PDB file with SEQRES, HELIX, SHEET and CRYST1 records, atoms N, CA, C and O in Angstrom:
SEQRES   1 A   77  MET ASN GLN LYS MET PRO ARG ASP ASP GLU PRO ILE ALA          
SEQRES   2 A   77  MET TYR PHE GLY HIS SER MET GLU ALA VAL PHE LEU LYS          
SEQRES   3 A   77  SER LEU LEU GLU GLY SER GLY ILE PRO ALA TRP LEU SER          
SEQRES   4 A   77  ASP PHE SER ILE GLY GLY SER PRO ASP VAL ARG VAL TYR          
SEQRES   5 A   77  VAL ALA LYS SER ASP VAL GLU ARG ALA LEU PRO ILE VAL          
SEQRES   6 A   77  ASP HIS PHE ARG ASP HIS GLY LYS LYS THR PRO PRO              
HELIX    1 AA1 SER A   19  GLY A   31  1                                  13    
HELIX    2 AA2 LYS A   55  ASP A   57  5                                   3    
HELIX    3 AA3 VAL A   58  HIS A   71  1                                  14    
SHEET    1 AA1 3 PRO A  11  GLY A  17  0                                        
SHEET    2 AA1 3 VAL A  49  ALA A  54 -1                                        
SHEET    3 AA1 3 TRP A  37  ASP A  40 -1                                        
CRYST1    1.000    1.000    1.000  90.00  90.00  90.00 P 1           1          
ATOM      1  N   MET A   1      14.492 -28.454  10.237  1.00  0.00           N  
ATOM      2  CA  MET A   1      13.494 -27.570   9.654  1.00  0.00           C  
ATOM      3  C   MET A   1      14.138 -26.197   9.423  1.00  0.00           C  
ATOM      4  O   MET A   1      14.731 -25.618  10.334  1.00  0.00           O  
ATOM      5  N   ASN A   2      14.017 -25.701   8.227  1.00  0.00           N  
ATOM      6  CA  ASN A   2      14.571 -24.402   7.880  1.00  0.00           C  
ATOM      7  C   ASN A   2      13.434 -23.392   7.761  1.00  0.00           C  
ATOM      8  O   ASN A   2      12.774 -23.302   6.726  1.00  0.00           O  
ATOM      9  N   GLN A   3      13.217 -22.642   8.821  1.00  0.00           N  
ATOM     10  CA  GLN A   3      12.105 -21.688   8.849  1.00  0.00           C  
ATOM     11  C   GLN A   3      12.641 -20.281   8.648  1.00  0.00           C  
ATOM     12  O   GLN A   3      13.588 -19.870   9.319  1.00  0.00           O  
ATOM     13  N   LYS A   4      12.032 -19.535   7.716  1.00  0.00           N  
ATOM     14  CA  LYS A   4      12.450 -18.173   7.444  1.00  0.00           C  
ATOM     15  C   LYS A   4      11.835 -17.211   8.443  1.00  0.00           C  
ATOM     16  O   LYS A   4      10.636 -17.269   8.716  1.00  0.00           O  
ATOM     17  N   MET A   5      12.648 -16.338   8.979  1.00  0.00           N  
ATOM     18  CA  MET A   5      12.155 -15.279   9.855  1.00  0.00           C  
ATOM     19  C   MET A   5      11.756 -14.089   8.983  1.00  0.00           C  
ATOM     20  O   MET A   5      12.458 -13.773   8.022  1.00  0.00           O  
ATOM     21  N   PRO A   6      10.643 -13.423   9.301  1.00  0.00           N  
ATOM     22  CA  PRO A   6      10.251 -12.260   8.513  1.00  0.00           C  
ATOM     23  C   PRO A   6      11.281 -11.137   8.665  1.00  0.00           C  
ATOM     24  O   PRO A   6      11.807 -10.894   9.751  1.00  0.00           O  
ATOM     25  N   ARG A   7      11.544 -10.477   7.567  1.00  0.00           N  
ATOM     26  CA  ARG A   7      12.486  -9.354   7.580  1.00  0.00           C  
ATOM     27  C   ARG A   7      11.707  -8.046   7.646  1.00  0.00           C  
ATOM     28  O   ARG A   7      10.550  -7.972   7.233  1.00  0.00           O  
ATOM     29  N   ASP A   8      12.369  -7.010   8.178  1.00  0.00           N  
ATOM     30  CA  ASP A   8      11.724  -5.695   8.281  1.00  0.00           C  
ATOM     31  C   ASP A   8      11.449  -5.079   6.914  1.00  0.00           C  
ATOM     32  O   ASP A   8      10.556  -4.242   6.783  1.00  0.00           O  
ATOM     33  N   ASP A   9      12.210  -5.485   5.890  1.00  0.00           N  
ATOM     34  CA  ASP A   9      11.995  -4.909   4.564  1.00  0.00           C  
ATOM     35  C   ASP A   9      11.108  -5.789   3.689  1.00  0.00           C  
ATOM     36  O   ASP A   9      10.958  -5.535   2.494  1.00  0.00           O  
ATOM     37  N   GLU A  10      10.524  -6.820   4.284  1.00  0.00           N  
ATOM     38  CA  GLU A  10       9.599  -7.690   3.547  1.00  0.00           C  
ATOM     39  C   GLU A  10       8.412  -6.864   3.059  1.00  0.00           C  
ATOM     40  O   GLU A  10       7.837  -6.112   3.846  1.00  0.00           O  
ATOM     41  N   PRO A  11       8.020  -6.979   1.772  1.00  0.00           N  
ATOM     42  CA  PRO A  11       6.886  -6.188   1.262  1.00  0.00           C  
ATOM     43  C   PRO A  11       5.561  -6.705   1.803  1.00  0.00           C  
ATOM     44  O   PRO A  11       5.302  -7.908   1.819  1.00  0.00           O  
ATOM     45  N   ILE A  12       4.737  -5.774   2.242  1.00  0.00           N  
ATOM     46  CA  ILE A  12       3.409  -6.086   2.762  1.00  0.00           C  
ATOM     47  C   ILE A  12       2.388  -5.332   1.914  1.00  0.00           C  
ATOM     48  O   ILE A  12       2.471  -4.112   1.773  1.00  0.00           O  
ATOM     49  N   ALA A  13       1.421  -6.063   1.348  1.00  0.00           N  
ATOM     50  CA  ALA A  13       0.359  -5.427   0.553  1.00  0.00           C  
ATOM     51  C   ALA A  13      -0.607  -4.737   1.502  1.00  0.00           C  
ATOM     52  O   ALA A  13      -1.185  -5.373   2.384  1.00  0.00           O  
ATOM     53  N   MET A  14      -0.778  -3.431   1.316  1.00  0.00           N  
ATOM     54  CA  MET A  14      -1.637  -2.635   2.187  1.00  0.00           C  
ATOM     55  C   MET A  14      -2.990  -2.319   1.557  1.00  0.00           C  
ATOM     56  O   MET A  14      -3.944  -1.999   2.265  1.00  0.00           O  
ATOM     57  N   TYR A  15      -3.076  -2.407   0.232  1.00  0.00           N  
ATOM     58  CA  TYR A  15      -4.295  -1.969  -0.462  1.00  0.00           C  
ATOM     59  C   TYR A  15      -4.293  -2.577  -1.853  1.00  0.00           C  
ATOM     60  O   TYR A  15      -3.232  -2.794  -2.438  1.00  0.00           O  
ATOM     61  N   PHE A  16      -5.474  -2.853  -2.384  1.00  0.00           N  
ATOM     62  CA  PHE A  16      -5.578  -3.165  -3.803  1.00  0.00           C  
ATOM     63  C   PHE A  16      -6.855  -2.557  -4.335  1.00  0.00           C  
ATOM     64  O   PHE A  16      -7.864  -2.467  -3.636  1.00  0.00           O  
ATOM     65  N   GLY A  17      -6.789  -2.142  -5.585  1.00  0.00           N  
ATOM     66  CA  GLY A  17      -7.937  -1.510  -6.218  1.00  0.00           C  
ATOM     67  C   GLY A  17      -7.565  -1.026  -7.608  1.00  0.00           C  
ATOM     68  O   GLY A  17      -6.644  -1.550  -8.233  1.00  0.00           O  
ATOM     69  N   HIS A  18      -8.288  -0.022  -8.087  1.00  0.00           N  
ATOM     70  CA  HIS A  18      -8.042   0.552  -9.407  1.00  0.00           C  
ATOM     71  C   HIS A  18      -6.695   1.271  -9.424  1.00  0.00           C  
ATOM     72  O   HIS A  18      -6.215   1.736  -8.390  1.00  0.00           O  
ATOM     73  N   SER A  19      -6.099   1.355 -10.596  1.00  0.00           N  
ATOM     74  CA  SER A  19      -4.763   1.942 -10.710  1.00  0.00           C  
ATOM     75  C   SER A  19      -4.716   3.401 -10.263  1.00  0.00           C  
ATOM     76  O   SER A  19      -3.757   3.803  -9.603  1.00  0.00           O  
ATOM     77  N   MET A  20      -5.718   4.197 -10.602  1.00  0.00           N  
ATOM     78  CA  MET A  20      -5.716   5.611 -10.207  1.00  0.00           C  
ATOM     79  C   MET A  20      -5.732   5.751  -8.681  1.00  0.00           C  
ATOM     80  O   MET A  20      -5.027   6.592  -8.124  1.00  0.00           O  
ATOM     81  N   GLU A  21      -6.529   4.932  -8.018  1.00  0.00           N  
ATOM     82  CA  GLU A  21      -6.587   4.969  -6.559  1.00  0.00           C  
ATOM     83  C   GLU A  21      -5.257   4.535  -5.961  1.00  0.00           C  
ATOM     84  O   GLU A  21      -4.760   5.159  -5.023  1.00  0.00           O  
ATOM     85  N   ALA A  22      -4.684   3.471  -6.499  1.00  0.00           N  
ATOM     86  CA  ALA A  22      -3.417   2.952  -5.983  1.00  0.00           C  
ATOM     87  C   ALA A  22      -2.305   3.981  -6.144  1.00  0.00           C  
ATOM     88  O   ALA A  22      -1.493   4.165  -5.237  1.00  0.00           O  
ATOM     89  N   VAL A  23      -2.263   4.650  -7.287  1.00  0.00           N  
ATOM     90  CA  VAL A  23      -1.245   5.681  -7.524  1.00  0.00           C  
ATOM     91  C   VAL A  23      -1.433   6.833  -6.539  1.00  0.00           C  
ATOM     92  O   VAL A  23      -0.453   7.360  -6.012  1.00  0.00           O  
ATOM     93  N   PHE A  24      -2.670   7.226  -6.290  1.00  0.00           N  
ATOM     94  CA  PHE A  24      -2.935   8.318  -5.354  1.00  0.00           C  
ATOM     95  C   PHE A  24      -2.509   7.926  -3.940  1.00  0.00           C  
ATOM     96  O   PHE A  24      -1.859   8.714  -3.253  1.00  0.00           O  
ATOM     97  N   LEU A  25      -2.862   6.730  -3.502  1.00  0.00           N  
ATOM     98  CA  LEU A  25      -2.475   6.270  -2.168  1.00  0.00           C  
ATOM     99  C   LEU A  25      -0.959   6.182  -2.054  1.00  0.00           C  
ATOM    100  O   LEU A  25      -0.396   6.565  -1.029  1.00  0.00           O  
ATOM    101  N   LYS A  26      -0.300   5.690  -3.077  1.00  0.00           N  
ATOM    102  CA  LYS A  26       1.161   5.626  -3.074  1.00  0.00           C  
ATOM    103  C   LYS A  26       1.751   7.006  -2.867  1.00  0.00           C  
ATOM    104  O   LYS A  26       2.704   7.167  -2.104  1.00  0.00           O  
ATOM    105  N   SER A  27       1.195   8.003  -3.536  1.00  0.00           N  
ATOM    106  CA  SER A  27       1.719   9.363  -3.384  1.00  0.00           C  
ATOM    107  C   SER A  27       1.448   9.912  -1.978  1.00  0.00           C  
ATOM    108  O   SER A  27       2.264  10.660  -1.439  1.00  0.00           O  
ATOM    109  N   LEU A  28       0.308   9.546  -1.382  1.00  0.00           N  
ATOM    110  CA  LEU A  28       0.038   9.963   0.004  1.00  0.00           C  
ATOM    111  C   LEU A  28       1.056   9.354   0.964  1.00  0.00           C  
ATOM    112  O   LEU A  28       1.577  10.033   1.848  1.00  0.00           O  
ATOM    113  N   LEU A  29       1.329   8.078   0.780  1.00  0.00           N  
ATOM    114  CA  LEU A  29       2.297   7.402   1.636  1.00  0.00           C  
ATOM    115  C   LEU A  29       3.686   8.022   1.475  1.00  0.00           C  
ATOM    116  O   LEU A  29       4.353   8.327   2.463  1.00  0.00           O  
ATOM    117  N   GLU A  30       4.110   8.202   0.247  1.00  0.00           N  
ATOM    118  CA  GLU A  30       5.435   8.763   0.005  1.00  0.00           C  
ATOM    119  C   GLU A  30       5.532  10.205   0.494  1.00  0.00           C  
ATOM    120  O   GLU A  30       6.591  10.633   0.953  1.00  0.00           O  
ATOM    121  N   GLY A  31       4.438  10.954   0.399  1.00  0.00           N  
ATOM    122  CA  GLY A  31       4.411  12.312   0.925  1.00  0.00           C  
ATOM    123  C   GLY A  31       4.542  12.354   2.436  1.00  0.00           C  
ATOM    124  O   GLY A  31       4.904  13.383   3.006  1.00  0.00           O  
ATOM    125  N   SER A  32       4.247  11.231   3.084  1.00  0.00           N  
ATOM    126  CA  SER A  32       4.387  11.112   4.535  1.00  0.00           C  
ATOM    127  C   SER A  32       5.710  10.456   4.917  1.00  0.00           C  
ATOM    128  O   SER A  32       5.928  10.114   6.079  1.00  0.00           O  
ATOM    129  N   GLY A  33       6.587  10.283   3.933  1.00  0.00           N  
ATOM    130  CA  GLY A  33       7.902   9.716   4.209  1.00  0.00           C  
ATOM    131  C   GLY A  33       7.934   8.197   4.267  1.00  0.00           C  
ATOM    132  O   GLY A  33       8.880   7.619   4.803  1.00  0.00           O  
ATOM    133  N   ILE A  34       6.915   7.543   3.724  1.00  0.00           N  
ATOM    134  CA  ILE A  34       6.843   6.082   3.725  1.00  0.00           C  
ATOM    135  C   ILE A  34       7.044   5.580   2.292  1.00  0.00           C  
ATOM    136  O   ILE A  34       6.162   5.767   1.453  1.00  0.00           O  
ATOM    137  N   PRO A  35       8.175   4.951   1.996  1.00  0.00           N  
ATOM    138  CA  PRO A  35       8.367   4.412   0.650  1.00  0.00           C  
ATOM    139  C   PRO A  35       7.288   3.379   0.322  1.00  0.00           C  
ATOM    140  O   PRO A  35       6.941   2.549   1.162  1.00  0.00           O  
ATOM    141  N   ALA A  36       6.771   3.434  -0.882  1.00  0.00           N  
ATOM    142  CA  ALA A  36       5.713   2.513  -1.311  1.00  0.00           C  
ATOM    143  C   ALA A  36       5.940   2.171  -2.766  1.00  0.00           C  
ATOM    144  O   ALA A  36       6.570   2.933  -3.499  1.00  0.00           O  
ATOM    145  N   TRP A  37       5.430   1.031  -3.184  1.00  0.00           N  
ATOM    146  CA  TRP A  37       5.524   0.644  -4.584  1.00  0.00           C  
ATOM    147  C   TRP A  37       4.282  -0.114  -4.992  1.00  0.00           C  
ATOM    148  O   TRP A  37       3.516  -0.588  -4.153  1.00  0.00           O  
ATOM    149  N   LEU A  38       4.092  -0.220  -6.311  1.00  0.00           N  
ATOM    150  CA  LEU A  38       2.887  -0.806  -6.881  1.00  0.00           C  
ATOM    151  C   LEU A  38       3.229  -2.079  -7.660  1.00  0.00           C  
ATOM    152  O   LEU A  38       4.324  -2.220  -8.206  1.00  0.00           O  
ATOM    153  N   SER A  39       2.273  -2.988  -7.696  1.00  0.00           N  
ATOM    154  CA  SER A  39       2.326  -4.156  -8.576  1.00  0.00           C  
ATOM    155  C   SER A  39       0.944  -4.318  -9.190  1.00  0.00           C  
ATOM    156  O   SER A  39      -0.076  -4.242  -8.505  1.00  0.00           O  
ATOM    157  N   ASP A  40       0.938  -4.542 -10.484  1.00  0.00           N  
ATOM    158  CA  ASP A  40      -0.325  -4.683 -11.212  1.00  0.00           C  
ATOM    159  C   ASP A  40      -0.616  -6.163 -11.440  1.00  0.00           C  
ATOM    160  O   ASP A  40       0.107  -6.843 -12.168  1.00  0.00           O  
ATOM    161  N   PHE A  41      -1.678  -6.650 -10.813  1.00  0.00           N  
ATOM    162  CA  PHE A  41      -2.104  -8.033 -10.960  1.00  0.00           C  
ATOM    163  C   PHE A  41      -3.431  -8.124 -11.716  1.00  0.00           C  
ATOM    164  O   PHE A  41      -4.113  -9.146 -11.648  1.00  0.00           O  
ATOM    165  N   SER A  42      -3.798  -7.068 -12.430  1.00  0.00           N  
ATOM    166  CA  SER A  42      -5.066  -7.030 -13.151  1.00  0.00           C  
ATOM    167  C   SER A  42      -5.108  -8.111 -14.222  1.00  0.00           C  
ATOM    168  O   SER A  42      -4.144  -8.324 -14.957  1.00  0.00           O  
ATOM    169  N   ILE A  43      -6.244  -8.780 -14.288  1.00  0.00           N  
ATOM    170  CA  ILE A  43      -6.457  -9.804 -15.309  1.00  0.00           C  
ATOM    171  C   ILE A  43      -7.828  -9.558 -15.932  1.00  0.00           C  
ATOM    172  O   ILE A  43      -8.837  -9.514 -15.228  1.00  0.00           O  
ATOM    173  N   GLY A  44      -7.860  -9.402 -17.217  1.00  0.00           N  
ATOM    174  CA  GLY A  44      -9.123  -9.244 -17.918  1.00  0.00           C  
ATOM    175  C   GLY A  44      -9.943  -8.047 -17.473  1.00  0.00           C  
ATOM    176  O   GLY A  44     -11.172  -8.114 -17.451  1.00  0.00           O  
ATOM    177  N   GLY A  45      -9.285  -6.961 -17.120  1.00  0.00           N  
ATOM    178  CA  GLY A  45      -9.995  -5.746 -16.743  1.00  0.00           C  
ATOM    179  C   GLY A  45     -10.383  -5.647 -15.285  1.00  0.00           C  
ATOM    180  O   GLY A  45     -10.950  -4.636 -14.871  1.00  0.00           O  
ATOM    181  N   SER A  46     -10.093  -6.670 -14.491  1.00  0.00           N  
ATOM    182  CA  SER A  46     -10.411  -6.576 -13.061  1.00  0.00           C  
ATOM    183  C   SER A  46      -9.416  -5.657 -12.380  1.00  0.00           C  
ATOM    184  O   SER A  46      -8.220  -5.717 -12.664  1.00  0.00           O  
ATOM    185  N   PRO A  47      -9.903  -4.795 -11.472  1.00  0.00           N  
ATOM    186  CA  PRO A  47      -9.003  -3.848 -10.811  1.00  0.00           C  
ATOM    187  C   PRO A  47      -8.209  -4.534  -9.693  1.00  0.00           C  
ATOM    188  O   PRO A  47      -8.762  -4.894  -8.654  1.00  0.00           O  
ATOM    189  N   ASP A  48      -6.935  -4.705  -9.921  1.00  0.00           N  
ATOM    190  CA  ASP A  48      -6.119  -5.308  -8.882  1.00  0.00           C  
ATOM    191  C   ASP A  48      -4.693  -4.784  -8.946  1.00  0.00           C  
ATOM    192  O   ASP A  48      -3.759  -5.522  -9.258  1.00  0.00           O  
ATOM    193  N   VAL A  49      -4.541  -3.510  -8.648  1.00  0.00           N  
ATOM    194  CA  VAL A  49      -3.223  -2.920  -8.496  1.00  0.00           C  
ATOM    195  C   VAL A  49      -2.977  -2.835  -6.996  1.00  0.00           C  
ATOM    196  O   VAL A  49      -3.792  -2.283  -6.256  1.00  0.00           O  
ATOM    197  N   ARG A  50      -1.858  -3.381  -6.556  1.00  0.00           N  
ATOM    198  CA  ARG A  50      -1.576  -3.455  -5.126  1.00  0.00           C  
ATOM    199  C   ARG A  50      -0.530  -2.430  -4.713  1.00  0.00           C  
ATOM    200  O   ARG A  50       0.415  -2.144  -5.448  1.00  0.00           O  
ATOM    201  N   VAL A  51      -0.728  -1.886  -3.519  1.00  0.00           N  
ATOM    202  CA  VAL A  51       0.209  -0.933  -2.931  1.00  0.00           C  
ATOM    203  C   VAL A  51       0.938  -1.656  -1.803  1.00  0.00           C  
ATOM    204  O   VAL A  51       0.312  -2.214  -0.901  1.00  0.00           O  
ATOM    205  N   TYR A  52       2.249  -1.638  -1.864  1.00  0.00           N  
ATOM    206  CA  TYR A  52       3.085  -2.305  -0.871  1.00  0.00           C  
ATOM    207  C   TYR A  52       3.914  -1.295  -0.084  1.00  0.00           C  
ATOM    208  O   TYR A  52       4.293  -0.244  -0.601  1.00  0.00           O  
ATOM    209  N   VAL A  53       4.186  -1.631   1.164  1.00  0.00           N  
ATOM    210  CA  VAL A  53       5.173  -0.925   1.975  1.00  0.00           C  
ATOM    211  C   VAL A  53       6.027  -1.985   2.660  1.00  0.00           C  
ATOM    212  O   VAL A  53       5.639  -3.150   2.731  1.00  0.00           O  
ATOM    213  N   ALA A  54       7.189  -1.580   3.162  1.00  0.00           N  
ATOM    214  CA  ALA A  54       8.033  -2.499   3.912  1.00  0.00           C  
ATOM    215  C   ALA A  54       7.358  -2.836   5.239  1.00  0.00           C  
ATOM    216  O   ALA A  54       6.638  -2.016   5.810  1.00  0.00           O  
ATOM    217  N   LYS A  55       7.597  -4.035   5.712  1.00  0.00           N  
ATOM    218  CA  LYS A  55       7.000  -4.478   6.980  1.00  0.00           C  
ATOM    219  C   LYS A  55       7.287  -3.487   8.108  1.00  0.00           C  
ATOM    220  O   LYS A  55       6.439  -3.262   8.971  1.00  0.00           O  
ATOM    221  N   SER A  56       8.462  -2.909   8.100  1.00  0.00           N  
ATOM    222  CA  SER A  56       8.842  -1.962   9.158  1.00  0.00           C  
ATOM    223  C   SER A  56       8.026  -0.666   9.104  1.00  0.00           C  
ATOM    224  O   SER A  56       8.016   0.089  10.076  1.00  0.00           O  
ATOM    225  N   ASP A  57       7.345  -0.395   7.989  1.00  0.00           N  
ATOM    226  CA  ASP A  57       6.550   0.835   7.834  1.00  0.00           C  
ATOM    227  C   ASP A  57       5.048   0.612   7.983  1.00  0.00           C  
ATOM    228  O   ASP A  57       4.272   1.560   7.863  1.00  0.00           O  
ATOM    229  N   VAL A  58       4.629  -0.618   8.242  1.00  0.00           N  
ATOM    230  CA  VAL A  58       3.203  -0.926   8.288  1.00  0.00           C  
ATOM    231  C   VAL A  58       2.472  -0.100   9.344  1.00  0.00           C  
ATOM    232  O   VAL A  58       1.405   0.445   9.060  1.00  0.00           O  
ATOM    233  N   GLU A  59       3.011   0.004  10.536  1.00  0.00           N  
ATOM    234  CA  GLU A  59       2.322   0.760  11.599  1.00  0.00           C  
ATOM    235  C   GLU A  59       2.119   2.217  11.221  1.00  0.00           C  
ATOM    236  O   GLU A  59       1.062   2.785  11.496  1.00  0.00           O  
ATOM    237  N   ARG A  60       3.112   2.827  10.597  1.00  0.00           N  
ATOM    238  CA  ARG A  60       2.974   4.229  10.169  1.00  0.00           C  
ATOM    239  C   ARG A  60       2.023   4.361   8.990  1.00  0.00           C  
ATOM    240  O   ARG A  60       1.338   5.375   8.861  1.00  0.00           O  
ATOM    241  N   ALA A  61       1.971   3.343   8.122  1.00  0.00           N  
ATOM    242  CA  ALA A  61       1.133   3.408   6.927  1.00  0.00           C  
ATOM    243  C   ALA A  61      -0.340   3.142   7.216  1.00  0.00           C  
ATOM    244  O   ALA A  61      -1.210   3.667   6.520  1.00  0.00           O  
ATOM    245  N   LEU A  62      -0.629   2.337   8.231  1.00  0.00           N  
ATOM    246  CA  LEU A  62      -2.021   1.940   8.503  1.00  0.00           C  
ATOM    247  C   LEU A  62      -2.997   3.107   8.644  1.00  0.00           C  
ATOM    248  O   LEU A  62      -4.060   3.066   8.025  1.00  0.00           O  
ATOM    249  N   PRO A  63      -2.689   4.148   9.428  1.00  0.00           N  
ATOM    250  CA  PRO A  63      -3.658   5.250   9.536  1.00  0.00           C  
ATOM    251  C   PRO A  63      -3.929   5.938   8.202  1.00  0.00           C  
ATOM    252  O   PRO A  63      -5.052   6.372   7.943  1.00  0.00           O  
ATOM    253  N   ILE A  64      -2.914   6.039   7.363  1.00  0.00           N  
ATOM    254  CA  ILE A  64      -3.082   6.680   6.055  1.00  0.00           C  
ATOM    255  C   ILE A  64      -3.956   5.803   5.157  1.00  0.00           C  
ATOM    256  O   ILE A  64      -4.865   6.299   4.491  1.00  0.00           O  
ATOM    257  N   VAL A  65      -3.677   4.511   5.144  1.00  0.00           N  
ATOM    258  CA  VAL A  65      -4.453   3.573   4.320  1.00  0.00           C  
ATOM    259  C   VAL A  65      -5.898   3.506   4.818  1.00  0.00           C  
ATOM    260  O   VAL A  65      -6.829   3.525   4.013  1.00  0.00           O  
ATOM    261  N   ASP A  66      -6.093   3.427   6.132  1.00  0.00           N  
ATOM    262  CA  ASP A  66      -7.449   3.384   6.694  1.00  0.00           C  
ATOM    263  C   ASP A  66      -8.233   4.648   6.348  1.00  0.00           C  
ATOM    264  O   ASP A  66      -9.405   4.570   5.980  1.00  0.00           O  
ATOM    265  N   HIS A  67      -7.594   5.802   6.463  1.00  0.00           N  
ATOM    266  CA  HIS A  67      -8.264   7.060   6.122  1.00  0.00           C  
ATOM    267  C   HIS A  67      -8.630   7.076   4.640  1.00  0.00           C  
ATOM    268  O   HIS A  67      -9.719   7.514   4.270  1.00  0.00           O  
ATOM    269  N   PHE A  68      -7.728   6.601   3.803  1.00  0.00           N  
ATOM    270  CA  PHE A  68      -7.985   6.550   2.368  1.00  0.00           C  
ATOM    271  C   PHE A  68      -9.175   5.645   2.067  1.00  0.00           C  
ATOM    272  O   PHE A  68     -10.037   5.999   1.263  1.00  0.00           O  
ATOM    273  N   ARG A  69      -9.226   4.488   2.704  1.00  0.00           N  
ATOM    274  CA  ARG A  69     -10.355   3.563   2.494  1.00  0.00           C  
ATOM    275  C   ARG A  69     -11.676   4.174   2.958  1.00  0.00           C  
ATOM    276  O   ARG A  69     -12.700   4.031   2.291  1.00  0.00           O  
ATOM    277  N   ASP A  70     -11.648   4.854   4.105  1.00  0.00           N  
ATOM    278  CA  ASP A  70     -12.863   5.417   4.682  1.00  0.00           C  
ATOM    279  C   ASP A  70     -13.359   6.666   3.976  1.00  0.00           C  
ATOM    280  O   ASP A  70     -14.562   6.922   3.925  1.00  0.00           O  
ATOM    281  N   HIS A  71     -12.415   7.457   3.423  1.00  0.00           N  
ATOM    282  CA  HIS A  71     -12.785   8.761   2.882  1.00  0.00           C  
ATOM    283  C   HIS A  71     -12.427   8.954   1.417  1.00  0.00           C  
ATOM    284  O   HIS A  71     -12.519  10.066   0.897  1.00  0.00           O  
ATOM    285  N   GLY A  72     -12.031   7.911   0.768  1.00  0.00           N  
ATOM    286  CA  GLY A  72     -11.735   8.005  -0.653  1.00  0.00           C  
ATOM    287  C   GLY A  72     -10.522   8.863  -0.940  1.00  0.00           C  
ATOM    288  O   GLY A  72      -9.491   8.735  -0.279  1.00  0.00           O  
ATOM    289  N   LYS A  73     -10.640   9.719  -1.903  1.00  0.00           N  
ATOM    290  CA  LYS A  73      -9.490  10.464  -2.399  1.00  0.00           C  
ATOM    291  C   LYS A  73      -9.260  11.776  -1.674  1.00  0.00           C  
ATOM    292  O   LYS A  73      -8.605  12.667  -2.216  1.00  0.00           O  
ATOM    293  N   LYS A  74      -9.770  11.918  -0.486  1.00  0.00           N  
ATOM    294  CA  LYS A  74      -9.489  13.120   0.297  1.00  0.00           C  
ATOM    295  C   LYS A  74      -8.169  12.918   1.017  1.00  0.00           C  
ATOM    296  O   LYS A  74      -7.879  11.822   1.497  1.00  0.00           O  
ATOM    297  N   THR A  75      -7.369  13.971   1.092  1.00  0.00           N  
ATOM    298  CA  THR A  75      -6.093  13.847   1.781  1.00  0.00           C  
ATOM    299  C   THR A  75      -6.312  13.791   3.281  1.00  0.00           C  
ATOM    300  O   THR A  75      -7.222  14.443   3.793  1.00  0.00           O  
ATOM    301  N   PRO A  76      -5.492  13.022   4.001  1.00  0.00           N  
ATOM    302  CA  PRO A  76      -5.671  12.909   5.460  1.00  0.00           C  
ATOM    303  C   PRO A  76      -5.321  14.207   6.153  1.00  0.00           C  
ATOM    304  O   PRO A  76      -4.557  15.012   5.620  1.00  0.00           O  
ATOM    305  N   PRO A  77      -5.880  14.420   7.354  1.00  0.00           N  
ATOM    306  CA  PRO A  77      -5.593  15.679   8.078  1.00  0.00           C  
ATOM    307  C   PRO A  77      -4.150  15.746   8.529  1.00  0.00           C  
ATOM    308  O   PRO A  77      -3.741  16.728   9.147  1.00  0.00           O  
TER     309      PRO A  77                                                      
END                                                                             
């Protein structure tokens, strides 16, 4: 059996939504020193732009993503 071990740089989707929101969250993450990138999976006008971070950055990114979800476009404290 050939089982793959997860790598620290494996991309983890942290958020999906409208493109403007995803771009804003990406900038919040990057402003906190967490590299992030976007992928657009929108089909027929449905909002599905995803924000990814490396697996090794998930713990640092979670509070920022949670704050963004809870408070919208307000910057975290």
